[in-house]
GUKEMAR-76310 format. One record per residue (C-alpha): x, z, y. Coordinates in nm, 3 decimals. Each point is the difference from the previous one (the first is absolute). Layout:
BEGIN
+---------+---------+---------+
|       u |       w |       v |
+---------+---------+---------+
|       X |       Z |       Y |
...
+---------+---------+---------+
! end
This chain:
BEGIN
+---------+---------+---------+
|       u |       w |       v |
+---------+---------+---------+
|   0.000 |   0.000 |   0.000 |
|   0.293 |  -0.034 |   0.233 |
|   0.123 |  -0.319 |   0.155 |
|   0.060 |  -0.214 |  -0.309 |
|   0.268 |  -0.214 |   0.165 |
|   0.226 |   0.279 |   0.118 |
|  -0.112 |   0.286 |  -0.225 |
|  -0.061 |   0.204 |   0.317 |
|  -0.303 |   0.215 |   0.061 |
|  -0.255 |  -0.204 |   0.197 |
|  -0.114 |   0.131 |   0.339 |
|  -0.364 |  -0.018 |  -0.111 |
|   0.063 |   0.214 |  -0.308 |
|   0.217 |   0.242 |   0.193 |
|  -0.273 |   0.052 |   0.262 |
|  -0.265 |   0.038 |  -0.269 |
|   0.201 |   0.265 |  -0.182 |
|   0.086 |   0.187 |   0.319 |
|  -0.371 |   0.010 |   0.078 |
|  -0.106 |   0.110 |  -0.350 |
|   0.274 |   0.249 |  -0.088 |
|   0.199 |   0.272 |   0.168 |
|   0.326 |  -0.189 |  -0.045 |
|   0.209 |  -0.115 |   0.293 |
|   0.131 |  -0.354 |   0.037 |
|   0.347 |   0.120 |  -0.098 |
|  -0.131 |   0.177 |  -0.312 |
|  -0.202 |  -0.304 |  -0.103 |
|   0.301 |  -0.228 |   0.043 |
|   0.211 |   0.233 |  -0.218 |
|  -0.275 |   0.016 |  -0.264 |
|  -0.027 |  -0.379 |   0.006 |
|   0.375 |  -0.047 |  -0.044 |
|   0.000 |   0.238 |  -0.296 |
|  -0.312 |  -0.164 |  -0.146 |
|   0.159 |  -0.347 |   0.020 |
|   0.315 |   0.127 |  -0.174 |
|  -0.205 |   0.147 |  -0.283 |
|  -0.248 |  -0.289 |  -0.009 |
|   0.171 |  -0.319 |   0.119 |
|  -0.317 |  -0.204 |  -0.058 |
|  -0.194 |   0.238 |   0.226 |
|  -0.229 |   0.133 |  -0.273 |
|  -0.013 |   0.281 |  -0.256 |
|  -0.153 |  -0.096 |  -0.334 |
|  -0.220 |   0.240 |  -0.194 |
|   0.268 |   0.034 |  -0.270 |
|   0.267 |   0.083 |   0.260 |
|  -0.233 |   0.251 |   0.166 |
|  -0.064 |   0.167 |  -0.336 |
|   0.376 |   0.022 |  -0.064 |
|   0.065 |   0.153 |   0.344 |
|  -0.296 |   0.236 |  -0.035 |
|   0.132 |   0.112 |  -0.338 |
|   0.328 |   0.105 |   0.163 |
|  -0.191 |   0.250 |   0.214 |
|  -0.183 |   0.148 |  -0.300 |
|   0.258 |  -0.001 |  -0.282 |
|  -0.168 |   0.273 |  -0.208 |
|  -0.325 |  -0.190 |  -0.049 |
|  -0.130 |  -0.340 |  -0.102 |
|  -0.120 |  -0.126 |   0.338 |
|  -0.048 |  -0.368 |  -0.089 |
|  -0.381 |  -0.001 |  -0.013 |
|  -0.036 |   0.224 |   0.305 |
|   0.258 |  -0.212 |   0.186 |
|  -0.212 |  -0.304 |  -0.081 |
|  -0.298 |   0.163 |   0.171 |
|   0.207 |   0.109 |   0.300 |
|   0.138 |  -0.353 |   0.029 |
|  -0.353 |  -0.145 |  -0.011 |
|  -0.108 |   0.232 |   0.281 |
|   0.295 |  -0.111 |   0.217 |
|  -0.037 |  -0.373 |  -0.078 |
|  -0.272 |  -0.048 |   0.258 |
|  -0.008 |  -0.380 |  -0.017 |
|  -0.011 |   0.002 |  -0.382 |
|   0.282 |  -0.251 |  -0.050 |
|   0.185 |   0.211 |  -0.259 |
|   0.293 |   0.084 |   0.229 |
|   0.072 |   0.231 |   0.292 |
|   0.128 |  -0.170 |   0.312 |
|   0.176 |   0.191 |   0.277 |
|  -0.321 |   0.076 |   0.189 |
|  -0.173 |   0.145 |  -0.308 |
|   0.315 |   0.195 |  -0.083 |
|   0.031 |   0.157 |   0.347 |
|  -0.371 |   0.077 |   0.027 |
|   0.017 |   0.169 |  -0.343 |
|   0.307 |   0.196 |   0.102 |
|  -0.162 |   0.109 |   0.325 |
|  -0.327 |   0.089 |  -0.168 |
|   0.152 |   0.216 |  -0.269 |
|   0.255 |   0.174 |   0.220 |
|  -0.146 |   0.039 |   0.348 |
|  -0.334 |  -0.172 |   0.022 |
|  -0.314 |   0.155 |   0.142 |
|  -0.225 |   0.190 |  -0.238 |
|  -0.281 |  -0.256 |   0.008 |
|   0.249 |  -0.277 |  -0.084 |
|   0.134 |   0.202 |  -0.290 |
|  -0.355 |   0.048 |  -0.116 |
|  -0.062 |  -0.375 |   0.019 |
|   0.317 |  -0.058 |  -0.204 |
|  -0.107 |   0.263 |  -0.256 |
|  -0.337 |  -0.173 |  -0.024 |
|   0.173 |  -0.337 |  -0.059 |
|   0.212 |   0.162 |  -0.271 |
|  -0.306 |   0.129 |  -0.183 |
|  -0.207 |  -0.317 |   0.052 |
|   0.159 |  -0.170 |  -0.301 |
|  -0.240 |  -0.296 |  -0.010 |
|  -0.002 |  -0.040 |   0.382 |
|  -0.380 |  -0.001 |   0.019 |
|  -0.017 |   0.249 |   0.290 |
|  -0.107 |   0.293 |  -0.218 |
|   0.185 |   0.255 |  -0.209 |
|  -0.171 |   0.077 |  -0.328 |
|   0.054 |   0.295 |  -0.229 |
|   0.185 |  -0.223 |  -0.248 |
|   0.237 |  -0.118 |   0.275 |
|   0.071 |   0.361 |   0.102 |
|   0.065 |   0.092 |  -0.363 |
|   0.234 |  -0.297 |  -0.041 |
|   0.210 |   0.090 |   0.304 |
|   0.002 |   0.370 |  -0.082 |
|   0.109 |  -0.068 |  -0.359 |
|   0.286 |  -0.236 |   0.092 |
|   0.124 |   0.223 |   0.280 |
|  -0.004 |   0.305 |  -0.220 |
|  -0.272 |   0.129 |   0.229 |
|   0.207 |   0.168 |   0.268 |
|  -0.004 |  -0.201 |   0.319 |
|  -0.295 |  -0.217 |  -0.097 |
|  -0.216 |   0.303 |  -0.073 |
|   0.078 |   0.142 |   0.345 |
|  -0.098 |  -0.332 |   0.160 |
|  -0.316 |  -0.022 |  -0.205 |
|  -0.096 |   0.355 |   0.093 |
|   0.056 |  -0.079 |   0.367 |
|  -0.210 |  -0.317 |  -0.029 |
|  -0.284 |   0.187 |  -0.168 |
|   0.013 |   0.285 |   0.250 |
|  -0.024 |  -0.249 |   0.285 |
|  -0.305 |  -0.152 |  -0.167 |
|  -0.180 |   0.331 |  -0.014 |
|  -0.243 |  -0.081 |  -0.281 |
|  -0.015 |  -0.167 |  -0.340 |
|  -0.179 |  -0.324 |  -0.060 |
|  -0.222 |  -0.127 |  -0.277 |
|   0.233 |  -0.292 |  -0.063 |
|   0.312 |   0.213 |  -0.015 |
|   0.173 |  -0.234 |   0.245 |
|   0.163 |   0.063 |   0.335 |
|   0.040 |  -0.258 |   0.275 |
|   0.190 |   0.001 |   0.327 |
|  -0.210 |  -0.016 |   0.317 |
|   0.169 |  -0.187 |   0.284 |
|  -0.047 |   0.107 |   0.357 |
|   0.145 |   0.212 |   0.278 |
|   0.018 |   0.296 |  -0.239 |
|   0.093 |  -0.152 |  -0.334 |
|  -0.112 |   0.225 |  -0.279 |
|  -0.090 |  -0.016 |  -0.365 |
|  -0.366 |   0.027 |  -0.086 |
|  -0.209 |   0.005 |  -0.315 |
|  -0.191 |  -0.309 |  -0.100 |
+---------+---------+---------+
! end
């Protein structure tokens, strides 16, 4: 997503990321340089992401969970993470606003990307994550919703005060 001719970070992307993250221009340029060294083609494949993710969690088998995390970060659904998706994911998981983290958690649990999180999707994520972090996110999502639904699904309401609600 940089300038394909020079390999430099495009002004448009730089401005977009400065607007949508807390990173400075200098930080973004450093991240981009590092990203291009690690990913000369400007993309991270799912397999590469799973390998990297596994390095952070050596005492577990994170492959399936990493696949779900990757899916939630791959916002355009092309099977790779470009620099923009990578930086947004980094920002979201490290310093993003609570409602953005909630949106990301919702995307993680929405395995089939139908805009709802079903009980089976929650169970899938909880089982592959060994329940720790995913269970905390699920609890937060359910608490935000305030009540159970007949369908057992949760959806994300969009608006000035994004919140999870029961269907």
